[in-house]
N, C-alpha and C positions, 0 to 999 in steps of 0.2 A: 957287429953294430950294435944289439942290445941284449942283454942276457940278463932276465928275471930267474932268479934261482930262489926255489923254496918259499914263496911270498905267503905272507899269512896276512889277513887285513880283519878288525872285527869293527861291529858298530856296538860300541856299549859290551854288551856280555856275549853276543851272538857274533860268529864267526862266520865272514860272509867268501872269505878266500883260505884254503886249505893245502899249502904247501905247492903252490901253483908254481911251476917252472915253464919259462918260452925264451925261443932264442929268434930272435930276428936278424939277417943278413943282410948284408947291401948289394942291391940288384936283385931281393926277391921281393915276393908277397906273401906274409904269413897271415892268416885268417885264423880269428877265433870265431868259433861257433859256439851256439848252444840255444836253448829256449829262452825266454823270457827269466829273469829273476835268478838267473844263475850265477851271476856275478862279472861279466863280461865287462859292464862296463866301470864297474868298481877296480877291474885289472886297468883297465883304461887311465882311470884318474889316481890310481896309485902310481903308475909308469909317469905320469905327467906332472904328478907332485901335488894334487888338488885332494887327494887323502894320504895319511900316512901310516905304511904297513907296519904293524905289531912284530912281525918276523920276517927272516930271509933277507934278500939282496937285491938290487936293481942296478945296472951297470951300463954304462954308454960308452963306446970303443975303450973300455977296459977302467972307466973313473967310475967312481961309486958316488950313485948319486943322493945318498942316504941325507935328509936334511935340507936339500936344497929347494928354494921354493920355485913354484911354476913357474914365474919371470925367468931365473937364474937356468933352468932347464930349457925353455925357449932358448935363450943365449946361448948355450950349450949345443944346440942343432937338434932339439925336438919339435917336430910343428904338429899341431892338435887341431883335428875338426870333432868339433864334440856333439854328441847326440841332440838334434833339435837346431843345430846350426848356429845358434846364440849370436847372428849378427845385430849390428846395433841399428835398430829399427827408423831412427831420427838421422842417422849420418846417412850423408851418401855412400853411393857403390865406391867411389873415390877415396872418401874419408875410412871408411869400413879397411879400405885396402892398405891406405898409411898405417891402421894404428900396428899392423904388422912390422912397421920400419923400425920400432923402438927395442926389437929385439934382433935386428941384423946385425951381423959383425961388423965393428967399424971399420973396418978395410974394404968393405962393399958401399957401392955409393948407396944415398939414402934417397933413393927413388922407386916408385913401381917398376919392377924389372919388365918389360917390353914383354917374355914370353909368358906372362901370365895372359895376356890378351890373345896370344898364338894360340895358347892353351883353350881358353876361354873367350872368344871372340864376342859372345853377348856381352861381357861386362863392358868392353871398349863404348860401346853404342850408348852404355847406361851409367854412365858416371858420373852423371848429374842427380839420377834418380835417389833416391831415400831405399834404404836397404829394406826398410819395411811395405815398398810398394813392390816388391817383385814376387814372382810365383816361387813357390816351395824348390822348385829345379833350380832356379835363378840364384837363389838366396844360398841352395846347396856349393853350386859353380863358385858363387862368392865366397862361400867358409873357406872352400878347399884354397882358393886362390890367394887370402889372406894368409893363408898359413904357409902357403908356398915364398909369400912374401919374405918372410923370417928367414929364408934360403936354408932349409933344415938339412941334416942327413938322415935323421927318421921319421918319416910321415905314419901319425897317429889317427885313424880315422873311424869314429863310431858311428856305424850305421849308415854311410852316406847314402844308401838307396832308400830310406824310410821314408812313405810318402812322396814318390817321387814318380812323374810318368816316365813309361819306358824308353823312352827316345833319349830321355836326358841319362837314365840309368845307361845305357850304351855311350853316350858321351864321357860320362863318370869312367865307366870299365877302361875305354880308349886311353885317358888320361893316367889314370893310375896305372896301366901296361906301361906306358912308356917309361912313365918319371921311376918306375922299377928298373925296367929291362935294357931302355937307353940311358937315361940320365944316371943310374945306380944307386938310387936311395932306398933306404930301407925303410918297408912298407908294414904296417900292424892294422889292420882290416878285421873289424867288428862287423859281422854279417849274419842275417837270417835268413836272406836270399840264397837258397842253395843253389842254384845254378849260377849266380853272380859269382858266387865263391869258388864255386868247381871250376869255372873259368880260367879266374885270377890266380887261385894260390899254388903256388911252390910249395908252402907248408901250410901245416894246419895243427891246430887242438882244439879240443870239443870241452868243453866245460859243463858240469853238471852238478849242484848242489855246492859250488865253490871250489869244486876239485877237478882235475884233468881225468877225462876217463879215456880220451884216444887223442893219440897225434901221429904225427907220420909227412910222408908228402905228399905234394896236392895228387897224385895220380891214385892214391889212396882212397880219395872223397869219392864214396860208393855210394848204393843205394840203400846200405845197412846203417850207413851215419845219416842218410836222408832220411828215413823212418824212424831212428832216434831224435830226430829234432820234430817230426812232426807229432810224436806222441802225445 
């Protein structure tokens, strides 16, 4: 589904990513791990079109995404849940969800799918509340729901457990697992919470100073990698 090959990203003269490659398959969760400041968010923003790479390639379903704007990538099937959620605080929950309809394929109905409320029942009971009035956990569910409204083939989540209470973390994990294993989405998950990543990952990569230093199947996520993340 997603094939990132030898990706380089620069901020001026500083190189943030150095030859990073990652593959995300339909029906699987690929976790991107690493300490703060190693390039995880940079990688996600390059995949979604918010940053322009200086080298390498990004392909979705075999199609090269070079030069395509974020809105065009969304229409191609990339759903993005950014770090910090970025819900519209003055819009209602319903209005926030409806913003995702702009990227929805024209052959699909331009209405909020009912399965969003099956995944996150709390959103249905709060449709008239403003996004800024929700708790952090509720905002995260709203951000994921908004991304799912676009009917993505690939779902990119940047640290969805950050600042979230444990009960909501479990709900988010359940939804991610269902989306990948029952609905066949490819999921790329940036995460610092090791236990959450270990439970969900089918595949993983570990970044350090903008480079991949470890990669493998989820079963290989062990205490050696945990120790590296906490050094």
